[in-house]
Structure formats: C-alpha cells, structure tokens
C-alpha positions in Angstrom: 92.4 103.2 129.1 95.6 104.4 131.0 97.5 107.0 129.1 100.6 109.2 130.1 102.6 112.2 128.9 106.3 112.3 128.5 108.9 115.0 127.3 112.0 113.0 127.4 113.5 109.4 127.6 113.2 109.2 131.5 109.6 110.1 131.4 108.9 107.6 128.7 110.5 104.8 130.9 108.4 106.1 133.8 105.2 105.8 131.9 106.1 102.2 130.9 106.6 101.3 134.4 103.2 102.7 135.2 102.0 100.4 132.3 100.1 102.9 130.3 98.8 101.9 126.9 99.7 105.1 124.9 102.1 107.8 125.7 101.5 111.5 124.5 104.9 112.8 123.6 105.3 116.5 123.5 106.0 119.0 122.3 106.2 118.3 118.6 105.9 121.7 117.2 105.3 124.2 120.0 108.5 126.0 120.8 108.6 126.0 124.3 110.7 124.5 127.2 109.6 120.9 126.0 110.1 121.4 122.2 111.3 118.3 120.6 111.1 118.9 116.8 110.7 116.3 114.2 114.0 114.5 114.5 114.0 114.2 118.4 110.5 113.2 118.4 111.2 110.2 116.1 114.1 109.3 117.9 112.4 109.1 121.5 109.6 107.3 119.8 111.9 104.5 118.9 112.6 103.8 122.7 109.2 102.6 123.3 106.8 99.9 121.9 104.0 101.9 123.2 101.7 103.8 120.7 103.1 107.4 120.8 100.6 110.3 120.3 101.9 113.7 118.9 101.0 116.6 121.1 101.9 120.3 121.1 101.5 123.1 118.6 99.6 121.0 116.1 97.8 123.2 113.4 96.3 122.9 110.1 99.5 124.4 108.6 101.6 121.5 110.0 99.4 118.7 110.4 100.6 117.0 107.3 104.2 116.9 108.9 102.9 114.3 111.4 102.9 111.7 108.6 106.7 112.0 108.8 106.8 111.0 112.4 106.2 107.5 114.0 103.1 108.7 115.7 100.1 106.6 116.1 97.8 109.7 116.0 97.9 113.2 117.4 96.0 115.5 119.9 95.9 119.2 120.3 93.6 121.6 121.9 94.4 124.6 119.7 93.8 122.4 116.6 90.5 121.5 117.4 89.5 124.8 119.3 90.2 126.6 116.1 88.0 124.6 114.0 84.9 126.4 112.7 81.8 124.9 114.3 78.7 124.3 112.1 77.9 125.4 108.4 
C-alpha cells in the first residue's frame, strides 16, 4: 500500500497526484514547526477524499481527542514506545 505524509494543503495535493491510498497528516499535537492543532487538522482533512491518519504527539493523555477529528486512524512512535511490555 502506498502512503504519504503531509503537513499542509500543498503537500496533500502532491500526495494525491502520487496516488497514495492514505495520508499521514501531522503534526496534530506535537508543538513543532508543523504543529496543526485540532481545528487546522480537521480543515485540512476536508480537502482530500483520501483516508487521513493523525500523526504527531499522540499520547495516552490526548488519545481521546482524536475522536474529534476526521481521522481514519492514528500513528505515533512515542505512543507505542511508552506502552509497558508484558505483564
């Protein structure tokens, strides 16, 4: 499956031309140069018919907020990295 990452509308359109199936849209929570926040994330999600995956700064503290997005799912290294392994 071909997937791509985008941070703004221009990059979303590039990914659509590349015929990706899903687009990782970042950064939803992580406050960095690509920080979108909830409102901008949802606004950008409206500009594509592709499935959008939330990415960036996702933690157990903010995971429920993803339900307020138009996200198909989420991905996050730190979310899964910080999970305790085993019993």
